[in-house]
C-alpha positions in Angstrom: 42.5 -42.5 -23.9 44.5 -39.1 -23.5 47.9 -41.4 -23.6 46.7 -43.1 -26.9 46.2 -39.5 -28.2 49.7 -38.2 -27.1 51.5 -41.4 -28.3 49.8 -40.6 -31.5 51.3 -37.2 -31.5 47.9 -35.4 -31.2 48.5 -34.2 -27.7 46.4 -31.0 -28.3 43.3 -32.9 -29.6 41.9 -33.6 -26.3 42.1 -30.1 -24.8 40.9 -28.7 -28.2 38.1 -31.1 -28.3 37.1 -30.4 -24.6 37.1 -26.7 -25.3 35.0 -27.0 -28.4 32.5 -29.1 -26.7 32.3 -26.7 -23.6 31.7 -23.7 -26.2 28.9 -25.8 -27.8 27.3 -26.7 -24.6 27.3 -22.7 -23.5 26.2 -21.9 -26.8 23.2 -24.3 -26.8 22.2 -23.5 -23.3 22.2 -19.6 -24.1 20.1 -20.5 -27.2 17.8 -22.4 -25.0 17.5 -19.7 -22.3 17.0 -17.2 -25.2 13.8 -19.1 -26.4 12.5 -19.5 -22.8 13.0 -15.8 -22.2 11.4 -14.9 -25.3 8.1 -16.8 -24.0 8.1 -14.7 -21.1 7.0 -11.9 -23.7 3.6 -13.8 -23.9 2.8 -13.2 -20.0 1.0 -10.3 -18.9 2.4 -7.3 -16.8 0.9 -8.8 -13.7 2.3 -12.4 -14.1 5.8 -10.7 -14.9 5.5 -8.6 -11.8 4.6 -11.9 -9.8 8.1 -13.2 -10.6 9.7 -10.0 -9.9 10.2 -8.9 -13.5 9.0 -6.2 -15.8 8.3 -6.4 -19.6 11.4 -3.8 -19.9 13.6 -6.3 -18.1 12.7 -9.0 -20.5 13.1 -7.0 -23.6 16.4 -5.5 -22.3 17.5 -9.3 -21.7 16.7 -10.1 -25.1 19.3 -7.2 -26.3 22.2 -9.1 -25.1 24.3 -10.7 -27.8 23.3 -13.7 -29.3 25.7 -16.0 -27.7 25.1 -14.6 -24.5 22.5 -16.1 -21.9 19.7 -13.7 -21.5 18.5 -15.3 -18.4 21.5 -14.1 -16.6 20.4 -10.5 -17.3 17.1 -11.3 -15.9 18.5 -12.4 -12.8 20.5 -9.1 -12.6 17.6 -7.2 -13.0 15.6 -9.0 -10.4 18.4 -8.7 -7.9 18.8 -5.0 -8.5 15.0 -4.4 -8.1 15.3 -6.5 -4.9 18.1 -4.3 -3.6 16.3 -1.0 -4.4 13.4 -2.1 -2.5 15.4 -3.0 0.5 17.3 0.4 0.4 13.9 2.3 0.5 12.4 0.7 3.4 
């Protein structure tokens, strides 16, 4: 198919389309993860602690810009908390 596009003089359509699709996938994933992180706000503090998070972690993760994935912020917060716990032992 790429050869057909190039012969038609549209050689940049393939890479542009691929980049557009990749962007759309990342945006959709970030949106879906934002909705899932928002659902964590319904959990009580004990439930959040069981998974290694605090309510402040969840609220902070939701402060990232709309196109960013807030779940990555939760992963970072949890890893920092684990490292801090290991250092104090």
